[in-house]
Backbone as CSV, one residue per row, in Angstrom:
resi,resn,N_x,N_y,N_z,CA_x,CA_y,CA_z,C_x,C_y,C_z
1,MET,-1.289,3.912,-4.729,-2.245,3.532,-4.747,-3.932,4.793,-4.475
2,LYS,-3.150,5.755,-3.345,-3.923,6.578,-3.613,-3.830,7.722,-4.699
3,ARG,-2.303,8.437,-4.969,-2.367,8.889,-6.028,-3.325,8.896,-6.926
4,LEU,-3.327,7.316,-7.569,-3.647,6.861,-8.930,-5.745,7.745,-8.677
5,LEU,-6.045,7.545,-7.045,-7.116,7.562,-7.264,-7.138,8.961,-6.743
6,ILE,-6.553,9.878,-7.036,-6.711,11.028,-6.633,-6.927,11.636,-8.178
7,LEU,-6.142,10.624,-9.110,-6.037,11.018,-10.647,-7.305,10.959,-11.173
8,LEU,-7.440,9.642,-10.650,-9.046,9.126,-11.441,-10.534,10.322,-10.908
9,LEU,-9.887,10.486,-9.326,-11.155,11.589,-9.190,-11.219,12.994,-10.118
10,CYS,-10.318,13.371,-11.151,-10.129,14.342,-11.631,-11.252,14.332,-13.054
11,ILE,-11.375,12.622,-13.419,-12.249,12.446,-14.285,-13.537,11.880,-14.757
12,VAL,-13.958,11.494,-13.079,-14.901,10.696,-12.995,-16.339,11.031,-12.459
13,ASN,-17.308,10.734,-13.090,-18.775,11.569,-12.699,-19.720,10.055,-12.734
14,VAL,-21.020,10.451,-12.241,-21.941,8.928,-12.026,-22.024,8.515,-13.212
15,PHE,-22.462,9.671,-14.321,-22.403,9.114,-15.895,-21.350,8.111,-16.293
16,GLN,-20.137,8.254,-16.007,-18.799,7.515,-16.396,-18.874,6.441,-15.833
17,ILE,-19.301,6.119,-14.486,-19.138,5.256,-13.721,-19.946,4.019,-14.298
18,ASP,-21.200,4.688,-14.524,-22.513,3.799,-14.895,-22.108,3.255,-16.822
19,ARG,-21.226,4.148,-17.309,-20.903,3.760,-18.380,-19.882,2.723,-18.633
20,GLU,-19.168,2.632,-17.849,-17.868,1.916,-17.851,-18.354,0.639,-17.136
21,PHE,-19.084,0.616,-16.179,-19.411,-0.371,-15.779,-20.035,-1.257,-16.676
22,HIS,-21.288,-0.937,-17.775,-21.911,-1.558,-18.570,-21.068,-2.027,-19.976
23,ARG,-20.048,-1.370,-19.669,-18.864,-1.628,-20.710,-18.294,-3.023,-20.720
24,ILE,-18.062,-2.987,-18.927,-17.196,-4.093,-18.505,-18.351,-5.609,-17.999
25,SER,-19.414,-5.128,-18.088,-19.857,-6.229,-17.253,-21.498,-6.214,-18.139
26,THR,-22.163,-5.659,-19.120,-23.153,-5.365,-19.923,-24.422,-4.863,-19.229
27,VAL,-23.989,-4.691,-18.139,-25.315,-4.649,-17.126,-25.298,-3.164,-16.962
28,PRO,-26.713,-2.571,-17.164,-26.815,-1.357,-16.763,-26.624,-1.007,-15.041
29,LEU,-25.642,-0.541,-14.710,-25.694,-0.260,-13.055,-26.677,-0.108,-12.140
30,ILE,-27.177,1.538,-12.265,-28.018,2.121,-11.251,-29.383,1.785,-11.419
31,SER,-29.880,1.832,-12.807,-31.392,1.091,-13.172,-31.173,-0.331,-12.926
32,MET,-30.661,-1.409,-13.165,-30.562,-2.655,-12.548,-30.416,-2.555,-11.484
33,PHE,-29.735,-1.594,-10.303,-29.831,-1.843,-8.965,-30.810,-1.599,-8.401
34,PHE,-31.520,-0.614,-8.864,-32.688,0.227,-8.761,-33.757,-0.966,-8.706
35,ALA,-33.609,-1.676,-9.863,-35.002,-2.684,-10.467,-34.809,-3.520,-9.367
36,GLU,-33.964,-4.142,-9.028,-33.953,-5.297,-8.291,-34.017,-5.147,-6.725
37,LEU,-33.665,-4.203,-6.218,-33.726,-3.682,-4.963,-35.393,-3.542,-4.915
38,ASP,-35.908,-3.126,-5.517,-37.463,-2.179,-5.729,-37.985,-4.055,-5.673
39,ARG,-37.625,-4.953,-6.486,-37.982,-6.170,-6.387,-38.137,-6.809,-5.556
40,TYR,-37.141,-6.803,-4.716,-36.732,-7.515,-3.810,-36.837,-7.162,-2.107
41,SER,-37.111,-5.860,-1.936,-37.139,-5.025,-1.097,-38.417,-5.590,-0.254
42,PRO,-39.788,-5.782,-0.593,-40.989,-6.258,0.352,-40.629,-7.811,0.597
43,ARG,-39.919,-8.450,0.206,-39.637,-9.906,0.367,-38.149,-9.790,1.594
44,LEU,-37.303,-8.871,1.026,-36.363,-8.678,2.534,-36.599,-8.097,3.504
45,MET,-37.643,-7.377,4.102,-38.143,-6.576,5.135,-39.306,-7.820,5.400
46,GLU,-39.647,-8.888,4.815,-40.335,-9.909,5.491,-39.217,-10.381,6.120
47,ILE,-38.444,-10.527,5.799,-37.306,-11.654,6.273,-36.355,-11.088,7.310
48,PHE,-36.483,-9.970,7.476,-35.671,-8.985,8.419,-36.839,-9.105,9.491
49,SER,-37.994,-8.126,9.545,-38.430,-8.511,10.587,-38.594,-10.027,11.375
50,ARG,-39.120,-10.803,10.442,-39.002,-12.148,10.904,-38.116,-12.530,12.146
51,LYS,-36.575,-12.434,11.591,-35.357,-12.714,12.051,-34.826,-11.353,13.538
52,VAL,-35.051,-10.588,13.470,-34.960,-9.400,14.312,-36.077,-9.139,15.407
53,GLY,-37.235,-9.796,14.820,-38.537,-9.668,15.138,-38.697,-10.975,16.402
54,GLN,-38.400,-12.078,16.552,-37.903,-12.507,17.574,-37.484,-12.232,18.968
55,SER,-37.080,-11.242,19.087,-36.296,-10.909,19.803,-37.401,-9.985,20.860
56,GLY,-38.725,-9.672,20.305,-39.979,-8.946,20.634,-39.815,-7.855,20.648
57,LYS,-38.686,-7.173,20.149,-38.730,-5.441,20.121,-38.701,-5.916,18.386
58,LYS,-39.114,-4.250,18.285,-39.949,-3.383,16.957,-38.314,-3.545,16.432
59,PRO,-38.181,-4.430,14.964,-37.086,-4.278,13.877,-36.452,-2.666,13.795
60,PRO,-35.308,-2.195,13.724,-34.641,-0.950,13.491,-35.297,-0.787,12.299
61,ILE,-35.499,-1.165,11.515,-36.235,-1.144,9.741,-37.396,-0.517,9.702
62,MET,-37.932,-0.973,10.863,-39.809,-0.321,10.766,-39.356,0.667,11.670
63,VAL,-38.595,0.679,12.570,-38.780,1.948,13.652,-38.169,3.105,12.452
64,THR,-37.188,3.247,11.691,-36.733,3.902,10.709,-37.710,4.626,9.877
65,ILE,-38.107,3.280,9.123,-39.093,3.494,8.158,-40.870,4.556,8.840
66,SER,-40.839,4.413,10.042,-42.066,4.861,10.351,-41.930,6.357,10.840
67,LYS,-40.550,6.750,10.704,-40.455,8.294,11.061,-40.331,8.806,9.673
68,ASP,-40.335,8.462,8.650,-39.872,9.073,7.922,-39.903,7.702,6.264
69,ASP,-41.200,7.523,5.563,-41.817,6.696,4.641,-41.470,6.931,3.468
70,THR,-40.027,7.256,3.347,-40.255,7.562,1.402,-39.243,6.385,0.938
71,ILE,-39.379,6.791,-0.381,-38.719,5.619,-1.389,-37.099,5.113,-1.172
72,HIS,-36.361,6.005,-0.852,-35.152,6.686,-0.335,-34.902,5.750,1.033
73,THR,-35.823,6.438,2.004,-35.411,6.169,3.123,-35.904,4.517,3.261
74,ARG,-36.853,4.004,2.592,-37.118,2.826,2.702,-35.815,1.921,2.409
75,ILE,-35.513,2.242,0.587,-34.054,1.645,0.260,-32.895,1.455,1.050
76,ALA,-33.013,2.722,1.919,-31.926,2.644,2.389,-31.398,1.777,3.726
77,CYS,-33.030,1.429,4.152,-33.041,0.557,5.366,-32.668,-0.753,5.069
78,VAL,-33.179,-0.900,3.614,-33.352,-2.239,3.832,-31.362,-2.606,3.120
79,ILE,-31.024,-1.593,2.758,-29.264,-1.828,2.393,-28.739,-2.381,3.874
80,LYS,-29.425,-1.468,4.850,-28.099,-1.009,5.958,-28.570,-2.779,6.677
81,SER,-30.145,-3.317,6.746,-30.689,-4.156,7.048,-30.098,-5.435,7.024
82,LEU,-29.579,-5.549,5.528,-28.743,-6.815,4.370,-27.736,-6.824,5.610
83,CYS,-27.163,-5.530,5.867,-25.397,-5.640,6.471,-25.716,-6.194,7.629
84,THR,-26.403,-5.956,8.761,-26.930,-6.819,9.687,-27.279,-8.037,9.346
85,TYR,-28.203,-8.311,8.560,-28.373,-9.935,8.473,-27.649,-10.870,7.842
86,LEU,-26.568,-10.508,7.615,-25.108,-10.708,7.290,-24.149,-10.597,7.940
87,ASN,-24.797,-10.187,9.626,-23.523,-10.192,10.710,-22.795,-9.582,10.223
88,GLU,-22.797,-8.703,9.564,-21.866,-7.553,8.800,-22.324,-5.921,9.746
89,ASP,-21.440,-5.271,9.879,-22.149,-3.733,10.452,-22.464,-2.664,9.362
90,PRO,-23.250,-2.142,9.463,-24.051,-1.256,8.443,-23.028,-0.054,8.406
91,GLU,-22.322,0.281,9.383,-21.777,1.672,9.962,-20.555,1.447,9.072
92,LYS,-20.239,0.487,8.599,-18.615,0.368,7.748,-18.993,0.441,6.237
93,LEU,-20.296,0.498,5.911,-20.589,0.720,4.612,-21.679,2.178,4.403
94,VAL,-22.187,2.897,5.119,-22.675,4.067,5.462,-22.613,4.168,6.900
95,LYS,-21.881,5.811,7.051,-21.783,6.742,7.999,-21.681,7.659,8.641
96,GLU,-23.114,7.932,9.174,-23.775,9.458,8.959,-22.510,10.706,10.335
97,TYR,-22.448,11.890,9.880,-21.585,12.908,10.165,-22.605,13.783,10.666
98,LEU,-22.722,14.910,12.006,-23.003,15.748,11.975,-22.231,16.953,11.048
99,ASP,-22.853,18.090,10.370,-22.098,18.730,9.701,-21.293,20.068,10.945
100,SER,-21.415,19.994,12.171,-20.763,20.078,13.166,-19.761,19.512,13.969
101,ASP,-19.519,18.286,13.513,-18.789,17.356,14.142,-16.979,18.054,13.214
102,ILE,-16.020,18.297,14.466,-15.110,18.771,13.830,-13.893,17.634,13.455
103,GLU,-14.280,16.573,13.792,-13.169,15.741,13.970,-13.981,15.067,12.550
104,SER,-15.162,14.953,12.325,-15.942,14.018,11.089,-14.686,14.002,10.121
105,GLN,-14.097,15.450,9.335,-13.018,14.937,7.917,-11.739,14.379,7.947
106,SER,-11.364,14.412,9.198,-9.910,13.312,10.093,-10.523,11.813,9.857
107,ILE,-11.929,11.445,10.442,-11.927,9.634,10.215,-13.063,9.991,8.804
108,MET,-12.918,10.724,7.997,-13.699,9.992,6.786,-12.165,10.028,5.750
109,GLU,-11.520,10.425,6.425,-9.763,10.353,5.581,-9.236,8.996,6.119
110,GLN,-9.683,8.226,6.801,-9.091,7.015,6.903,-10.284,5.967,6.704
111,THR,-11.023,6.087,5.973,-11.946,5.425,5.578,-11.865,4.394,4.305
112,VAL,-11.212,3.273,4.731,-11.217,2.669,3.394,-11.928,2.638,1.836
113,MET,-13.365,2.269,2.087,-14.239,2.319,1.135,-15.619,2.526,2.278
114,GLY,-16.185,3.127,1.826,-17.340,3.357,2.235,-18.583,4.537,1.550
115,VAL,-19.519,4.684,2.132,-20.815,6.142,1.701,-20.816,7.037,3.117
116,TYR,-20.554,7.995,2.811,-20.572,8.847,4.128,-22.249,9.803,3.615
117,VAL,-22.714,10.715,4.747,-23.567,10.935,5.172,-23.596,12.365,6.038
118,ILE,-23.929,13.293,5.088,-23.753,14.660,6.298,-24.990,15.169,6.639
119,LEU,-25.259,15.161,7.932,-26.517,15.664,8.220,-26.506,17.028,8.781
120,LYS,-27.156,17.881,8.871,-27.243,19.098,9.193,-27.934,18.613,10.946
121,GLU,-26.913,19.688,11.691,-27.147,19.808,13.139,-28.714,19.833,13.417
122,GLY,-29.415,19.308,14.217,-30.946,19.394,14.560,-31.864,19.150,13.362
123,GLU,-31.584,18.392,12.478,-32.119,18.396,11.141,-33.595,17.496,11.866
124,LEU,-34.589,17.251,11.061,-35.624,16.461,11.148,-35.603,14.936,10.505
125,PRO,-35.706,13.929,11.486,-36.182,12.646,9.871,-36.304,13.061,8.732
126,ASP,-37.280,14.013,8.372,-37.774,14.008,6.598,-36.835,15.439,5.919
127,ASP,-35.595,15.778,6.830,-34.487,16.729,6.110,-33.692,16.149,5.566
128,ASP,-33.152,16.552,3.831,-32.451,16.314,3.103,-31.207,16.109,3.862
129,PRO,-30.116,15.104,3.407,-29.317,15.833,4.365,-28.208,16.466,3.609
130,GLN,-27.501,17.000,3.825,-26.349,18.372,3.637,-25.546,17.837,2.219
131,ASP,-24.970,16.462,2.464,-24.093,15.874,1.785,-24.222,14.440,1.508
132,ILE,-24.316,13.499,0.585,-23.899,12.377,0.769,-23.507,11.484,-0.669
133,GLY,-22.381,10.803,-0.174,-20.709,10.651,-1.285,-20.110,9.476,-0.597
134,VAL,-19.139,9.300,-1.685,-18.398,8.382,-1.866,-17.167,8.574,-1.611
135,LEU,-16.476,7.004,-0.480,-14.989,7.356,-0.193,-14.457,6.398,-0.553
136,ILE,-13.419,6.549,-0.916,-12.327,4.889,-1.415,-10.558,5.421,-0.629
137,GLU,-10.401,4.974,-0.087,-8.716,5.032,0.442,-8.842,6.460,1.050
138,GLY,-10.060,7.036,1.802,-9.615,8.353,2.340,-9.987,9.391,1.146
139,VAL,-9.981,9.049,0.056,-10.863,9.823,-1.160,-11.927,10.459,-1.258
140,GLU,-12.225,11.546,-1.571,-13.764,11.485,-1.960,-14.409,11.851,-3.488
141,PHE,-14.379,10.636,-4.014,-14.881,10.392,-5.226,-16.003,11.018,-5.586
142,LEU,-17.308,10.859,-4.962,-18.474,11.052,-5.341,-19.117,12.053,-4.256
143,SER,-19.573,13.189,-4.741,-20.414,13.936,-3.834,-21.766,14.119,-3.888
144,ASP,-22.396,14.856,-3.672,-23.957,15.766,-3.657,-25.100,14.544,-4.781
145,LEU,-25.058,13.271,-3.989,-25.681,12.217,-4.538,-27.314,12.455,-4.170
146,SER,-27.744,11.478,-4.767,-29.485,12.016,-4.339,-29.695,11.121,-3.540
147,SER,-29.321,9.844,-3.162,-29.304,9.284,-1.912,-28.146,7.918,-1.369
148,ILE,-28.697,7.424,-0.043,-27.554,6.766,-0.176,-27.852,5.073,-0.936
149,ALA,-29.057,4.814,-1.497,-28.815,4.011,-2.716,-28.475,4.082,-3.501
150,GLN,-28.719,5.337,-3.781,-27.286,5.570,-5.437,-25.785,5.395,-4.931
151,ALA,-25.541,5.945,-3.778,-24.291,6.172,-3.330,-23.699,4.491,-3.332
152,CYS,-24.215,3.730,-2.416,-23.786,2.448,-2.922,-24.029,1.665,-3.633
153,ALA,-24.712,1.697,-4.734,-24.349,1.653,-6.205,-23.130,1.565,-6.941
154,LEU,-22.871,3.063,-6.218,-21.845,3.616,-7.146,-20.509,3.359,-6.639
155,LEU,-20.343,3.205,-5.455,-19.460,2.262,-4.846,-19.205,1.287,-5.037
156,PHE,-20.318,0.273,-5.515,-19.946,-1.298,-6.008,-19.720,-0.920,-7.377
157,GLY,-19.951,-0.082,-7.964,-19.793,-0.108,-9.244,-18.287,0.464,-9.309
158,LEU,-17.520,1.366,-8.742,-16.307,1.825,-8.560,-15.387,0.351,-8.368
159,ILE,-15.574,-0.301,-7.689,-15.068,-1.391,-6.817,-14.940,-2.078,-7.719
160,TYR,-16.273,-2.695,-8.526,-16.048,-3.506,-9.724,-15.217,-2.828,-11.264
161,CYS,-15.431,-1.713,-11.534,-14.397,-1.233,-12.344,-13.405,-1.030,-12.155
162,LEU,-12.762,-0.507,-11.124,-11.573,-0.706,-10.853,-10.847,-1.822,-10.530
163,ASN,-11.396,-3.215,-10.491,-11.338,-4.194,-10.023,-10.528,-4.527,-8.254
164,LEU,-11.289,-3.880,-7.514,-10.631,-3.682,-6.394,-11.198,-5.166,-5.821
165,SER,-10.535,-5.205,-4.197,-11.035,-6.306,-3.343,-12.445,-5.535,-2.548
166,TYR,-13.338,-6.553,-2.251,-14.214,-5.806,-1.786,-13.654,-6.223,-0.092
167,PRO,-13.922,-4.955,0.557,-13.551,-4.738,2.044,-13.904,-5.679,2.853
168,PRO,-13.032,-6.435,3.981,-13.423,-7.957,4.245,-14.456,-7.785,5.407
169,GLU,-14.482,-6.365,5.776,-15.767,-6.678,6.153,-17.302,-6.361,5.923
170,LEU,-16.911,-6.316,4.974,-18.268,-5.940,4.199,-18.766,-7.501,2.698
171,LYS,-17.629,-8.533,2.777,-17.428,-8.560,1.898,-18.919,-9.808,1.557
172,CYS,-19.933,-10.090,2.608,-20.971,-10.664,2.600,-21.982,-9.749,1.370
173,THR,-22.186,-8.497,2.116,-22.689,-7.725,1.880,-22.245,-7.435,0.312
174,PHE,-21.503,-7.364,-0.280,-21.409,-6.901,-1.677,-21.364,-8.143,-2.417
175,GLU,-20.699,-9.009,-1.802,-21.367,-10.317,-2.480,-22.625,-10.432,-2.977
176,VAL,-23.539,-10.362,-1.954,-25.131,-10.435,-2.405,-25.328,-9.537,-3.343
177,LEU,-25.447,-8.446,-3.480,-25.436,-6.800,-4.040,-24.902,-7.612,-5.599
178,GLN,-23.346,-8.251,-5.734,-23.190,-8.849,-7.023,-23.915,-10.180,-7.577
179,LYS,-23.976,-10.605,-6.434,-24.316,-12.098,-7.508,-26.008,-12.018,-7.556
180,ILE,-26.391,-11.524,-6.612,-27.342,-11.905,-6.396,-28.666,-11.003,-7.128
181,PHE,-28.312,-9.383,-6.741,-29.207,-8.496,-7.267,-28.924,-7.627,-8.513
182,LEU,-27.281,-7.851,-8.786,-26.944,-7.874,-10.135,-26.744,-8.744,-11.200
183,ASN,-26.827,-10.081,-10.306,-26.872,-11.017,-11.503,-25.450,-11.085,-12.130
184,LEU,-24.071,-11.161,-11.174,-22.970,-11.098,-11.810,-21.959,-12.003,-11.287
185,ASN,-21.587,-13.695,-12.125,-20.813,-14.390,-11.459,-21.559,-14.945,-10.729
186,GLY,-23.083,-15.064,-10.399,-24.250,-15.522,-9.263,-23.822,-17.247,-9.112
187,GLN,-23.272,-18.259,-9.857,-23.509,-19.347,-10.114,-22.705,-19.899,-8.533
188,ARG,-22.125,-19.352,-8.142,-21.142,-19.810,-7.127,-21.410,-19.081,-5.755
189,LEU,-22.068,-19.507,-4.608,-22.922,-18.599,-3.806,-21.955,-18.799,-2.497
190,SER,-21.214,-18.016,-1.837,-21.336,-18.584,0.240,-22.664,-18.931,0.880
191,SER,-21.817,-19.482,1.614,-23.327,-19.730,2.291,-24.073,-19.206,2.839
192,LYS,-23.775,-17.925,3.306,-24.607,-16.900,3.583,-25.506,-16.696,2.761
193,ALA,-24.772,-16.416,1.440,-25.351,-15.408,0.394,-26.386,-16.538,-0.401
194,GLN,-26.050,-18.068,-0.467,-26.547,-19.107,-0.925,-28.330,-19.158,-0.005
195,PHE,-28.154,-19.080,1.044,-28.952,-19.175,2.151,-30.608,-17.834,1.740
196,LEU,-29.814,-16.546,1.888,-30.485,-15.960,1.698,-31.204,-15.605,0.656
197,LYS,-30.263,-16.496,-0.830,-31.215,-16.362,-2.059,-32.319,-17.447,-2.107
198,ASN,-31.799,-18.475,-1.248,-32.869,-19.783,-1.217,-34.287,-18.989,-0.345
199,LYS,-33.928,-18.341,0.742,-35.347,-18.014,1.477,-36.380,-16.468,0.789
200,LEU,-35.169,-15.808,-0.433,-35.874,-14.778,-1.231,-36.757,-15.747,-2.139
201,LEU,-36.204,-16.973,-2.575,-37.505,-17.702,-4.277,-38.622,-18.410,-2.758
202,GLU,-38.225,-18.452,-1.896,-39.442,-19.236,-1.115,-41.049,-18.334,-1.547
């Protein structure tokens, strides 16, 4: 499996993933992903804030956005909060590393599927990361991506195009991305995904 992924790595890029995804699903991956995230984000932020806010603490999504209120930060926070809402660990999807961390490379090589973000030591909240990319089976498939949201969309696209199984620890998150955001095979939903869909339609 890993050898095949390394071979595919030599020929894959953002445009090819988007084109192959469109060929298989008839859905334009990147544009649809961002359009639906943009459409659902205000309502999702309400839902997340209400649930986490019941504890009396300021929701983490709001804390992060208040420090760096850009579109990329806002969408990344919504994606991470989606994982949390579905009782999944957002660090299993998006993992941040410092460029000075000598152990980061070995940890990345053990990642089955996920998005990595390399941060510069001592950077400010509004500084751009040093690198954002996608890992599958410890192989760096994509790097130098523009945002966490783009990386998540491309990770989903790779999983779908390569007909890979969703990682069990992120099964619900990827189901929501597939069946609610991209409307692919959305007739049958798990109870968690159906509950969220009902909330979005309220």
